[in-house]
C-alpha positions in Angstrom: -99.4 -28.8 -141.8 -102.8 -29.3 -140.3 -101.3 -31.0 -137.3 -98.9 -28.1 -136.8 -101.7 -25.6 -136.9 -103.7 -27.7 -134.4 -100.8 -27.8 -132.1 -100.3 -24.1 -132.3 -104.0 -23.5 -131.6 -103.8 -25.8 -128.5 -100.8 -24.0 -127.3 -102.5 -20.6 -127.7 -105.6 -22.0 -125.9 -103.6 -23.2 -122.9 -101.7 -19.9 -122.8 -105.0 -18.1 -122.7 -106.1 -20.3 -119.8 -102.9 -19.7 -118.0 -103.2 -15.9 -118.5 -106.8 -15.9 -117.3 -105.9 -17.8 -114.1 -103.1 -15.3 -113.4 -105.5 -12.5 -114.1 -108.1 -14.0 -111.7 -105.4 -14.3 -109.0 -104.4 -10.7 -109.4 -108.0 -9.5 -109.4 -108.6 -11.5 -106.1 -105.7 -9.8 -104.5 -106.9 -6.3 -105.5 -110.4 -7.3 -104.4 -109.1 -8.3 -101.0 -107.5 -4.9 -100.6 -110.5 -3.1 -101.9 -112.8 -5.0 -99.6 -110.9 -4.0 -96.5 -110.9 -0.3 -97.4 -114.5 -0.4 -98.5 -115.6 -2.0 -95.1 -113.6 0.6 -93.2 -115.1 3.5 -95.2 -118.6 2.0 -94.7 -118.1 1.7 -91.0 -116.8 5.2 -90.8 -119.9 6.4 -92.6 -122.5 4.7 -90.5 -120.5 5.0 -87.2 -118.7 2.3 -85.4 -121.4 2.0 -82.7 -124.2 1.4 -85.2 -126.0 -1.9 -85.0 -125.6 -2.1 -88.8 -121.8 -2.2 -88.6 -120.3 -4.3 -91.4 -118.2 -7.2 -90.5 -115.1 -8.4 -92.4 -117.0 -11.6 -93.5 -119.9 -9.7 -95.1 -120.7 -10.2 -98.7 -120.2 -7.1 -100.9 -121.8 -7.2 -104.3 -122.7 -4.8 -107.1 -126.2 -6.4 -107.4 -128.5 -8.4 -105.1 -126.7 -11.5 -106.3 -124.2 -11.7 -103.4 -120.6 -12.7 -104.0 -117.8 -13.6 -101.6 -114.9 -15.3 -103.3 -113.8 -16.9 -100.0 -117.0 -19.0 -99.9 -116.1 -20.4 -103.3 -114.3 -23.7 -103.6 -111.2 -24.0 -105.6 -112.8 -26.2 -108.2 -115.7 -23.6 -108.6 -113.2 -20.8 -109.4 -110.9 -22.9 -111.6 -112.4 -26.2 -112.5 -109.3 -27.9 -113.9 -109.8 -31.6 -113.0 -110.2 -33.9 -116.0 -110.5 -37.7 -116.1 -108.9 -37.7 -119.6 -105.2 -38.2 -118.5 -104.2 -40.2 -121.6 -101.0 -41.7 -122.9 -99.7 -38.3 -124.1 -100.2 -36.8 -120.7 -98.4 -39.7 -119.0 -95.6 -39.1 -121.5 -95.6 -35.4 -120.6 -95.3 -36.4 -116.9 -92.2 -38.4 -117.7 -90.6 -35.5 -119.4 -91.3 -33.3 -116.4 -89.9 -35.9 -114.0 -86.7 -36.1 -116.0 -86.1 -32.4 -115.5 -87.4 -32.0 -111.9 -86.7 -35.3 -110.1 -84.1 -34.7 -107.3 -81.8 -37.4 -108.8 -81.7 -35.5 -112.1 -80.5 -32.2 -110.6 -77.3 -30.8 -111.9 -74.6 -30.1 -109.3 -74.3 -26.5 -110.6 -77.9 -25.7 -109.7 -78.4 -23.3 -106.8 -80.3 -24.4 -103.7 -83.2 -22.1 -104.8 -83.4 -23.7 -108.2 -83.3 -27.2 -106.7 -86.1 -26.3 -104.3 -88.2 -24.9 -107.2 -87.7 -28.1 -109.3 -88.6 -30.3 -106.3 -91.8 -28.2 -105.8 -92.7 -28.7 -109.5 -91.9 -32.4 -109.3 -94.3 -32.7 -106.3 -96.9 -30.7 -108.1 -96.6 -33.0 -111.1 -97.1 -36.1 -108.9 -100.2 -34.5 -107.4 -101.5 -33.5 -110.8 -101.3 -37.1 -112.1 -102.7 -38.5 -108.8 -105.7 -36.1 -108.9 -106.0 -36.3 -112.7 -105.5 -32.6 -112.9 -104.7 -32.1 -116.6 -104.3 -28.4 -116.6 -101.9 -28.3 -113.6 -99.7 -30.7 -115.5 -99.8 -28.5 -118.6 -99.0 -25.5 -116.5 -95.9 -27.2 -115.0 -94.8 -28.2 -118.5 -95.2 -24.7 -119.7 -93.1 -23.3 -116.8 -90.3 -25.8 -117.7 -90.6 -24.8 -121.4 -91.6 -28.4 -122.4 -93.7 -28.6 -125.5 -97.3 -29.2 -124.8 -98.6 -32.3 -126.6 -101.6 -32.2 -128.9 -104.8 -32.2 -126.9 -107.8 -34.5 -127.6 -111.1 -32.9 -128.6 -112.4 -33.6 -125.2 -109.5 -31.9 -123.5 -109.8 -28.9 -125.8 -113.5 -28.5 -125.1 -112.9 -28.8 -121.3 -110.2 -26.2 -121.6 -112.4 -23.8 -123.5 -115.2 -24.2 -120.9 -112.7 -23.6 -118.2 -111.5 -20.4 -119.8 -115.1 -19.1 -120.0 -115.7 -20.0 -116.3 -112.5 -18.2 -115.2 -113.4 -15.1 -117.2 -116.9 -15.1 -115.7 -115.3 -15.2 -112.2 -113.1 -12.2 -113.1 -116.1 -10.3 -114.4 -118.0 -11.0 -111.1 -115.2 -9.4 -109.2 -115.2 -6.4 -111.5 -118.9 -5.8 -110.7 -118.6 -5.8 -106.9 -119.1 -2.6 -104.9 -115.7 -2.7 -103.4 -114.0 -3.1 -106.8 -116.0 -0.2 -108.4 -115.6 2.0 -105.4 -111.9 1.3 -105.1 -111.2 2.2 -108.8 -113.3 5.4 -108.7 -111.4 8.7 -108.4 -114.3 11.0 -107.9 -115.0 11.2 -104.1 -118.7 12.1 -104.7 -119.3 9.1 -106.8 -117.4 6.9 -104.3 -119.8 8.1 -101.6 -122.7 7.5 -103.9 -121.7 3.8 -104.4 -121.1 3.5 -100.7 -124.5 4.8 -99.7 -126.1 2.7 -102.5 -124.6 -0.5 -101.1 -125.6 0.4 -97.5 -129.2 1.1 -98.6 -129.5 -2.1 -100.8 -128.3 -4.2 -97.9 -130.7 -2.5 -95.5 -127.8 -1.2 -93.3 -129.2 2.3 -93.6 -132.6 3.7 -94.7 -133.0 5.4 -98.0 
């Protein structure tokens, strides 16, 4: 019974990690849209001929701590590499390969399904080669393959990764473009816009 509870807990932890990664991806897409509109609004406010014109590569942050996700490395945003690819993970790879290897494809599969499976097979190979534990787990989850019981080290790494991804999401939520983009009151939007321009010394207070 204890082993079953542990397995369920590990599954929930991984699903939490997977959800957070998806949430971060969605937030980044919204941020990119918000950033373009925010820059356009800022340039319109200060005038396109101003020496303080904001470029597309400018950093846009809620506080003085500047943030630009495009300067972050993938491993900083989602640190998923782990040297603890143990026997269970190798066994998991074999289960993935049985389903995804081109020689194992059913003749009834559509071309799109075969292409998807080949993509997952290549991802799994890369995951093992790079010792990327969480990518391997993600592939298994997509294929509805049971996730094996994780070691204590793997659980701790996954917990830390969840915290890190959540922190990256919260950083996005605190940026000027994000707050400005989600504000409905035009007066408050203008207030945030001017506040940013003043704090970055584009305009004088």
